[in-house]
ROBA-493988 format. One line per 5 residues: number of its first residue (from 0); their letters; for each residue x, y, z of C-alpha. Coordinates in nm, 4 decimals. Last residue first. Example, Ala and Ser with C-alpha at 12.3 -4.5 7.8 and 13.67 -1.06 7.14 Angstrom:
2
1) sa) 1.3670/-0.1060/0.7140  1.2300/-0.4500/0.7800 .
This chain:
280
279) xxxxx) -0.3761/3.2310/-0.7795  -0.2536/3.3457/-0.4380  -0.5857/3.2758/-0.2647  -0.5570/2.9158/-0.3790  -0.2386/2.8578/-0.1781 .
274) xxxxx) -0.3754/3.0211/0.1361  -0.6997/2.8236/0.1154  -0.4989/2.5042/0.0639  -0.2843/2.5854/0.3683  -0.5860/2.6615/0.5899 .
269) xxxxx) -0.7635/2.3391/0.4816  -0.4638/2.1077/0.5187  -0.3412/2.2047/0.8638  -0.6001/2.2785/1.1330  -0.9268/2.1498/0.9913 .
264) xxxxx) -0.8061/1.8693/0.7658  -0.5213/1.7484/0.9840  -0.7334/1.7417/1.2994  -1.0252/1.5680/1.1292  -0.7995/1.3058/0.9692 .
259) xxxxx) -0.6027/1.2453/1.2889  -0.9131/1.2114/1.5045  -1.0671/0.9753/1.2486  -0.7530/0.7602/1.2446  -0.7470/0.7411/1.6242 .
254) xxxxx) -1.1177/0.6485/1.6377  -1.0794/0.3885/1.3623  -0.7709/0.2370/1.5215  -0.9574/0.2041/1.8527  -1.2385/0.0207/1.6729 .
249) xxxxx) -0.9912/-0.1924/1.4794  -0.8275/-0.3010/1.8044  -1.1740/-0.3815/1.9440  -1.2578/-0.5829/1.6326  -0.9317/-0.7695/1.6837 .
244) xxxxx) -1.0348/-0.8602/2.0392  -1.3808/-0.9704/1.9251  -1.2278/-1.1881/1.6506  -0.9736/-1.3372/1.8908  -1.2493/-1.4209/2.1386 .
239) xxxxx) -1.4600/-1.5790/1.8635  -1.1767/-1.8207/1.7873  -1.2277/-1.9864/1.4494  -0.9090/-1.8361/1.3053  -0.8756/-1.7268/0.9420 .
234) xxxxx) -1.0355/-1.3852/0.9918  -0.8584/-1.3317/1.3243  -0.5190/-1.4022/1.1663  -0.5927/-1.1741/0.8705  -0.7000/-0.8963/1.1100 .
229) xxxxx) -0.3852/-0.9444/1.3190  -0.1819/-0.9183/0.9980  -0.3562/-0.5891/0.9211  -0.2847/-0.4565/1.2711  0.0830/-0.5498/1.2295 .
224) xxxxx) 0.0965/-0.3724/0.8909  -0.0615/-0.0613/1.0411  0.2165/-0.0675/1.3070  0.4974/-0.1248/1.0556  0.4047/0.1639/0.8253 .
219) xxxxx) 0.3953/0.4734/1.0456  0.5735/0.2838/1.3262  0.9121/0.3096/1.1547  0.9411/0.6864/1.1183  0.7131/0.7318/1.4199 .
214) xxxxx) 0.9795/0.5831/1.6468  1.2546/0.7997/1.4987  1.0473/1.1168/1.5213  0.9674/1.0385/1.8846  1.3387/1.0003/1.9591 .
209) xxxxx) 1.4303/1.3252/1.7780  1.5582/1.3124/1.4209  1.2811/1.5057/1.2476  1.5122/1.8001/1.1716  1.2762/2.0480/1.3416 .
204) xxxxx) 1.2590/1.8463/1.6642  1.0260/1.5929/1.8247  1.0989/1.3998/2.1458  0.8092/1.5457/2.3450  0.5116/1.6774/2.1463 .
199) xxxxx) 0.4122/2.0308/2.2491  0.1025/2.0885/2.0354  -0.1544/2.0199/2.3057  0.0110/1.6918/2.4092  -0.2792/1.4670/2.3009 .
194) xxxxx) -0.3755/1.6860/2.0049  -0.0162/1.7044/1.8843  0.0182/1.3296/1.9327  -0.2881/1.2774/1.7129  -0.1493/1.5159/1.4503 .
189) xxxxx) 0.1994/1.3647/1.4492  0.0560/1.0180/1.4040  -0.1857/1.1248/1.1316  0.1014/1.2774/0.9359  0.2982/0.9539/0.9687 .
184) xxxxx) -0.0044/0.7484/0.8625  -0.0239/0.9527/0.5408  0.3496/0.9135/0.4811  0.3235/0.5376/0.5421  0.0309/0.4847/0.3046 .
179) xxxxx) 0.2473/0.2730/0.0718  0.3118/0.0373/0.3652  -0.0591/-0.0200/0.4214  -0.1548/-0.0332/0.0532  0.1146/-0.2913/-0.0226 .
174) xxxxx) -0.0179/-0.5121/0.2580  -0.3701/-0.4703/0.1216  -0.2459/-0.5677/-0.2258  -0.0809/-0.8718/-0.0701  -0.4136/-0.9760/0.0795 .
169) xxxxx) -0.6114/-0.9190/-0.2391  -0.3619/-1.1071/-0.4565  -0.3757/-1.4064/-0.2222  -0.7540/-1.4245/-0.2629  -0.7261/-1.3423/-0.6343 .
164) xxxxx) -0.5106/-1.6307/-0.7454  -0.5567/-1.5346/-1.1083  -0.1900/-1.6158/-1.1828  -0.1472/-1.2596/-1.3118  -0.3127/-1.1324/-0.9941 .
159) xxxxx) -0.0802/-1.3438/-0.7790  0.2279/-1.1923/-0.9448  0.0869/-0.8411/-0.9201  0.0413/-0.8761/-0.5444  0.3940/-1.0150/-0.5096 .
154) xxxxx) 0.5332/-0.7129/-0.6966  0.3289/-0.4662/-0.4917  0.4464/-0.6310/-0.1686  0.8138/-0.6158/-0.2675  0.7969/-0.2643/-0.4148 .
149) xxxxx) 0.6232/-0.1231/-0.1082  0.8545/-0.3163/0.1258  1.1616/-0.1661/-0.0442  1.0217/0.1865/-0.0111  0.9383/0.1302/0.3562 .
144) xxxxx) 1.2883/0.0005/0.4276  1.4352/0.3067/0.2547  1.2181/0.5469/0.4524  1.3100/0.3814/0.7833  1.6795/0.3946/0.6947 .
139) xxxxx) 1.6537/0.7647/0.6205  1.4736/0.8118/0.9525  1.7562/0.6294/1.1303  2.0235/0.8442/0.9684  1.8431/1.1708/1.0422 .
134) xxxxx) 1.6997/1.3438/0.7392  1.8703/1.5793/0.4961  2.0856/1.3574/0.2795  1.9857/1.4488/-0.0760  2.1182/1.1877/-0.3178 .
129) xxxxx) 2.0494/0.8933/-0.0866  1.7086/0.9987/0.0442  1.6045/1.1506/-0.2897  1.7002/0.8414/-0.4886  1.5283/0.5977/-0.2527 .
124) xxxxx) 1.2145/0.8131/-0.2611  1.2205/0.8193/-0.6406  1.2548/0.4406/-0.6533  0.9561/0.4160/-0.4189  0.7530/0.6644/-0.6271 .
119) xxxxx) 0.8240/0.4698/-0.9456  0.7425/0.1302/-0.7974  0.4217/0.2460/-0.6296  0.3174/0.4304/-0.9457  0.3433/0.1105/-1.1487 .
114) xxxxx) 0.1437/-0.0774/-0.8838  -0.1237/0.1919/-0.8646  -0.1541/0.2305/-1.2414  -0.1946/-0.1436/-1.2814  -0.4537/-0.1516/-1.0047 .
109) xxxxx) -0.6370/0.1469/-1.1526  -0.6508/-0.0481/-1.4778  -0.7752/-0.3723/-1.3235  -1.0358/-0.2061/-1.1015  -1.1640/0.0077/-1.3883 .
104) xxxxx) -1.2057/-0.3075/-1.5968  -1.3778/-0.4828/-1.3072  -1.6391/-0.2077/-1.2743  -1.9386/-0.3611/-1.0990  -1.7687/-0.6171/-0.8741 .
99) xxxxx) -1.4304/-0.4574/-0.7991  -1.5723/-0.1047/-0.7890  -1.8607/-0.2057/-0.5622  -1.6214/-0.3862/-0.3263  -1.4082/-0.0714/-0.2682 .
94) xxxxx) -1.0575/-0.2073/-0.2149  -0.8833/-0.0843/-0.5278  -1.0446/0.2590/-0.4907  -0.8313/0.3167/-0.1781  -0.5089/0.3013/-0.3804 .
89) xxxxx) -0.6103/0.4871/-0.6969  -0.6804/0.8198/-0.5251  -0.4000/0.8410/-0.2701  -0.1503/0.6860/-0.5110  -0.2342/0.9293/-0.7912 .
84) xxxxx) -0.1697/1.2300/-0.5672  0.1520/1.0710/-0.4423  0.2551/1.0400/-0.8089  0.2304/1.4154/-0.8569  0.4213/1.4803/-0.5339 .
79) xxxxx) 0.7017/1.2397/-0.6260  0.7140/1.3803/-0.9795  0.7821/1.7273/-0.8365  1.0498/1.5949/-0.5984  1.2182/1.3842/-0.8662 .
74) xxxxx) 1.2339/1.6888/-1.0941  1.3924/1.8887/-0.8108  1.6496/1.6138/-0.7527  1.7382/1.5865/-1.1217  1.7663/1.9635/-1.1686 .
69) xxxxx) 1.9721/2.0273/-0.8562  2.0906/2.3774/-0.9485  1.9144/2.5508/-0.6620  1.7654/2.2974/-0.4203  1.3892/2.2599/-0.3887 .
64) xxxxx) 1.2624/2.0826/-0.0796  1.4281/1.8149/0.1349  1.2930/1.9212/0.4744  0.9509/1.9941/0.3293  0.6720/2.2335/0.4293 .
59) xxxxx) 0.8504/2.5699/0.4071  1.0457/2.4407/0.1074  0.7189/2.3781/-0.0767  0.5982/2.7316/-0.0060  0.9362/2.8518/-0.1344 .
54) xxxxx) 0.8482/2.6922/-0.4665  0.5907/2.9611/-0.5398  0.5949/2.9024/-0.9159  0.2419/3.0439/-0.9521  0.1007/2.7130/-1.0747 .
49) xxxxx) 0.3323/2.5262/-0.8354  0.1662/2.6943/-0.5349  -0.1756/2.5625/-0.6398  -0.0519/2.2133/-0.7227  0.1335/2.1804/-0.3936 .
44) xxxxx) -0.1547/2.3210/-0.1888  -0.4718/2.2250/-0.3754  -0.3616/1.9027/-0.5440  -0.1728/1.7717/-0.2433  -0.4584/1.8735/-0.0123 .
39) xxxxx) -0.7160/1.7132/-0.2424  -0.5150/1.3899/-0.2336  -0.5002/1.4067/0.1470  -0.8782/1.4531/0.1529  -0.9128/1.1413/-0.0638 .
34) xxxxx) -0.6822/0.9600/0.1771  -0.8879/1.0599/0.4786  -1.2226/0.9705/0.3230  -1.0976/0.6239/0.2295  -0.9265/0.5818/0.5679 .
29) xxxxx) -1.2523/0.6591/0.7516  -1.4448/0.4102/0.5358  -1.1625/0.1562/0.5772  -1.1798/0.1769/0.9554  -1.5570/0.1296/0.9620 .
24) xxxxx) -1.5453/-0.1606/0.7145  -1.2814/-0.3428/0.9207  -1.4733/-0.2947/1.2440  -1.7968/-0.4121/1.0825  -1.6256/-0.7248/0.9510 .
19) xxxxx) -1.4933/-0.8071/1.2966  -1.8320/-0.7397/1.4573  -2.0094/-0.9635/1.2049  -1.7580/-1.2447/1.2453  -1.7794/-1.2178/1.6255 .
14) xxxxx) -2.1596/-1.2329/1.6156  -2.1589/-1.5386/1.3906  -1.9221/-1.7261/1.6216  -2.0875/-1.6023/1.9389  -2.4201/-1.7566/1.8425 .
9) xxxxx) -2.5900/-1.6929/2.1747  -2.7303/-2.0031/2.3407  -3.0961/-2.0557/2.2722  -3.3319/-2.0464/2.5608  -3.5499/-2.3544/2.5861 .
4) xxxxx) -3.9102/-2.2576/2.5946  -4.1162/-2.4402/2.8503  -4.4600/-2.5368/2.7291  -4.3973/-2.9011/2.8140  -4.5849/-3.1615/2.6231 .
């Protein structure tokens, strides 16, 4: 009997699945922290300035801020911010496995709240864009497409949940989450570009209708959606090469997302929240 030990070939299939899953978990962990920080920023800055009726602070941060005499538009703006807070808390919680498995009732109710909020905030966004023209034409179109996609994906997700087809429900809920996070991704995009170009981003202007503004207006929800679809394709495909490639894309996405979250938190959100709270 030979004592030679036959070397086993590497199990690339299992390794690629593990790497792909690890890439997805890493990105989601960063996104979870980032969206919770965004929610705290909304609560601290917009909530803090609202308590002392400092609406000018809102106008300093928003193109379509408060308008004298526009009761309906101002009410839509306030509700939009309040609902954005809910979206950035309820949305990520929907995809935490521990919540789905150990607290199914919480998962169902936060899901209902998320879907209802998604519809209301999208309708509000459509109203504000059309009733308060203040963005470039292309950016307005980008916002309206995003709002329609949010409602479409959320509606399909709810439909599959009611039919108890949970695998399809989960995927459409992820699609809804990606497009609903467009504003968050947009802020990350500007921050990462600001870091790369040391604050002097080419193609950006104060009215957000420069060429870079236009590209980011669409890319902030379409690019994450493309990455998600690539992840679904890699998950369903047996190709180890595709899984490794997608894991690499997720790795780059994680680093870019982390850079955006850290930059936004340290140089934008934290100073503005501190300023808002100091005025209370």
